[in-house]
C-alpha positions in Angstrom: -1.3 3.1 -5.3 -5.2 3.6 -4.7 -7.7 3.8 -7.5 -8.2 7.5 -7.0 -4.5 8.3 -7.3 -4.2 6.1 -10.4 -7.0 7.9 -12.1 -5.5 11.3 -11.3 -2.2 10.2 -12.8 -4.1 9.2 -15.9 -5.9 12.5 -16.1 -2.6 14.3 -15.8 -1.0 12.3 -18.6 -3.9 13.2 -20.9 -3.7 16.8 -19.8 0.0 16.8 -20.7 -0.8 15.3 -24.2 -3.3 18.1 -24.8 -0.7 20.7 -24.1 1.8 18.9 -26.3 -0.7 18.2 -29.2 -2.8 21.2 -30.1 -4.2 19.6 -33.0 -6.0 17.0 -30.9 -6.3 19.1 -27.7 -10.0 18.6 -27.3 -9.8 14.9 -27.7 -7.1 14.8 -25.0 -9.0 17.1 -22.7 -12.2 14.9 -23.1 -10.1 11.8 -22.0 -8.7 13.7 -19.1 -12.1 14.7 -18.0 -13.2 11.0 -18.0 -10.3 10.1 -15.8 -11.2 13.0 -13.4 -14.7 11.7 -13.2 -13.4 8.3 -12.3 -11.2 9.6 -9.6 -14.3 11.4 -8.2 -16.2 8.1 -8.3 -13.3 6.4 -6.5 -13.2 9.1 -3.8 -16.9 8.7 -3.1 -16.6 4.8 -2.9 -13.8 5.1 -0.4 -16.0 6.2 2.4 -15.3 4.2 5.5 -18.0 3.3 8.1 -17.2 4.9 11.3 -17.9 3.3 14.7 -19.0 5.2 17.8 -17.4 4.7 21.2 -20.2 2.7 22.4 -19.7 0.2 19.6 -22.7 1.3 17.5 -22.2 2.2 13.9 -22.3 6.0 13.3 -23.8 7.3 10.0 -21.6 7.2 7.0 -20.1 10.6 6.1 -21.9 12.7 3.5 -20.4 13.5 0.1 -19.5 17.0 1.6 -17.0 15.3 4.0 -15.0 13.8 1.1 -12.1 15.8 0.1 -12.9 17.7 -3.2 -11.0 17.2 -6.3 -9.0 20.5 -6.7 -8.1 20.1 -10.4 -9.5 22.1 -13.2 -9.3 21.6 -16.9 -10.4 24.4 -19.2 -11.0 24.2 -22.8 -9.3 26.7 -25.0 
């Protein structure tokens, strides 16, 4: 499992804790947000250098080419 996926699993676990424990909901959501941020960082670091057909190195993709994180956590 790659780092991004592991971070997303951790975020999901904390989100589930937030749903199950309303008394500490905000604390669990804060932890989930931290893990989502880590997942985003891992995604940005996973950019692979591309090579053009002639063997020269093409520019690295910009952050817009990295698949976006499609999860939302909303505070109640």
